[in-house]
N, C-alpha and C positions, 0 to 999 in steps of 0.2 A: 684800514686795519693798522697801518704803521702809526697813524695819528692816535688811534685809540690805545695802542700799546704804549706809546710814549706818555700819554696822559695817565695811563694806569701806573706806570713806573713812578712818575712824578707824584701822583696821588698817594701811592703806598709809601714812598720815601718820606713825604711830609707827615703822613699819618703815623708812621712808626716813630717819628721823633716826638709827636704830640702824645702818643699813647702812654709813654712812660711817665710823663708829668701828670696826665689824667689819672693813671693807675695809682700813682703815689698819693694824690689828693684823696682818692676814694679809700685807699687803705688807711690813711690817717684818720679819716672820718669814721671808718668802721672799727678801728682799733681803740677808739676812745682815748682815755688819758694814758699817756705813754711814759716810759721810764728813761732815765738818763742813758746816754750812749756808752758811758764808761764801764758799766757792769750790767750783767743780766739779772742780778739779784736785787736791784733797786726797788722794784715793785713790791717785793716781799717786805722790805725794811722801811719803806716810806709810805706807800699807799695802804691805808688801813682805816677802818672806821674808828672813831674815838671811843675810849673806854667809858667815860662818863661825860655828862654835860657839865661844863665849867664856866658858863656865861656869867655867873655871879662872883667869880673869883677876881681879885685885883692883882695887878702885876707886883712882883716882889723886887727886892733890891738885888742888883746884879752882883755887887761886891760882897754882899752878906749872904749870898745863896748858900743854903745848908742842905746837904744830902742826907742828913739824919732827922730833919724836921718833917714829920708826916704831913704838915700843913703847908709845906713850901709851895709857892706858886711859880708860874712862869716868870722868867726874868730875861732881859735883853740889854745889849749895849750896841750902839751904832759906832762902828769904827770908821765909816765913811758915809757921809750924807750925800745922796744923789743930787744932781744939779738940774735935772729936767723937771718938767711940769707934771709928769705922770706920777701918780701916787697910788699905792696898793690899797684897795678898799674891798670890803665884802662884795662879792658879785663880779669883781674884775678878774679877767683871765690873764694870769701872770706866768712868766718863765723865770725860774730860779736855778742858779748854779749853787751847789752846796757840798759840804763835807760833814759827815756825821761821825761823832766819836763818843765812846763811853766816858763819862766824867770820872768814873772810879779809877781807870787806868790809862786814859787818853788813847785807847785803842781805836783806830779808825775802822768803822764797820761798813761804810758806804760813802761814795761820792759820785757826782755827776751833774746832770741837768734835767729838770722836769718842768712840764707846763700843765697847769690846772686852774680851775676856777676857785677863788677864795670863798670859803663859807659853804661849799657843797659837800663837806665831809669826805673828800677824796684823799685827804692826807690826815696825819695825826692832828689832834686838836691844838697842840702846841704850835703847829705851823699856821693853822687857820687864824689863830689869835696873834701869834708872834710876828707875822709879816705885815700886819696892818700898819699903815703909815709910812712904809718904806717908799723912797723915790727911786725911779729907774737909775741904775748906776751905783746905787747905794749898797753898802755892805753892813751886815748886822750879825752879831753873835747871839744865838738863843741858848738859854739854859732851860731845859724842860724836865719837870718832875715826872715820875712814872704814871701818875694819874692822868696826865695829858699826853702820854705817849703809848706805851704798851702794857702798863699796869703790872700785875703780878704774873701775867702769862709770858711776857717777853715776846721775842720773835725768832723762832727757830733756835739754832745753836749759836747765833751771832749776838743777839741782844738778850741777856738774862732777865728773868723776872725782877721787877722792882728797880730797874736801871734808870738812873738819871742820865739824860742825853744832852750833848752840846752840838749845835749845828752852826757852822760858819756859812752864812748865806749871802748871795749877791743877787739883787734883782736885775735881771738882764733885760726885761721888757714887759710891757703891758699891751695886750692886743686891743685894738679899737674897733674891730669888726670881725664877722664870722670867718672871712678868708684869712685874716691874720692869725686867728685862733688855730685854724687847720694847719697853716704853715708852721706855727710854733710847735704844734704837736709833732708834725713830721720832722722838724729839725732836732727834736729830742729823741727820736727813735734810734735804736741800735743800727749803725750803718750797714753791718752785714745782713741784718734782717731786712732792712729796706731794700738793699740790692737784690737779695734773693727773691723776695715776693714781687718786686717790680719787674725783674727779669722774667720770671715764670709767667706772671699774669700778662705782661706786655707781649711776650712771645705767643701765648695762646690766642690773645685777641688779634694779633697781627696775622697769624696763620688762618684763623677763622675768616677774617675779612678778605684775605688773599684768595681763599678757596671760593668765597661767595662771588668775588669779582670775576674769577675764571668761569664760574658757572653761568654768570650773566653774559 
């Protein structure tokens, strides 16, 4: 009985350590595309279906970008070209750190880090197009017209209708497999949210297993 009890204690100690990591991975898989850890409002301001299809548009001039031209297209400027071999392309799962501001008054409305798949319409169209070609470690400034962002509707009380947006982006990484994708999603979750759900779920699983072992 002592041997069985010692084995049970060792088993449960090891199991409890592993449950938290397993729960974290399961939560990240169920949570889908997650938001930067800096704010809880990121999903509202970054993840959104595109207003119109814009695949036929061509990139505009960064220096000559006009907020009054109704035909103004997306424009970008690389402030730092990445040095790694990883290149952001459609279908790639990327992690991007960003800061978004209104071009009209330079007011920052959101910043943080997010992981998503390029071309899946999980972010505004200006992001799906504007991040193409970036290398890991690179930094790029995007100027996005309203038709490639939130159009005339805007986004809540933070982004007014018809707003031109500027994003300072840094490509932090490109996942090469499914496990790296889930880890990237988990790393972008709000820390307090991660801790709460992992703690609760892990404790419940641990108590259930402990009860079952006692019954056996």
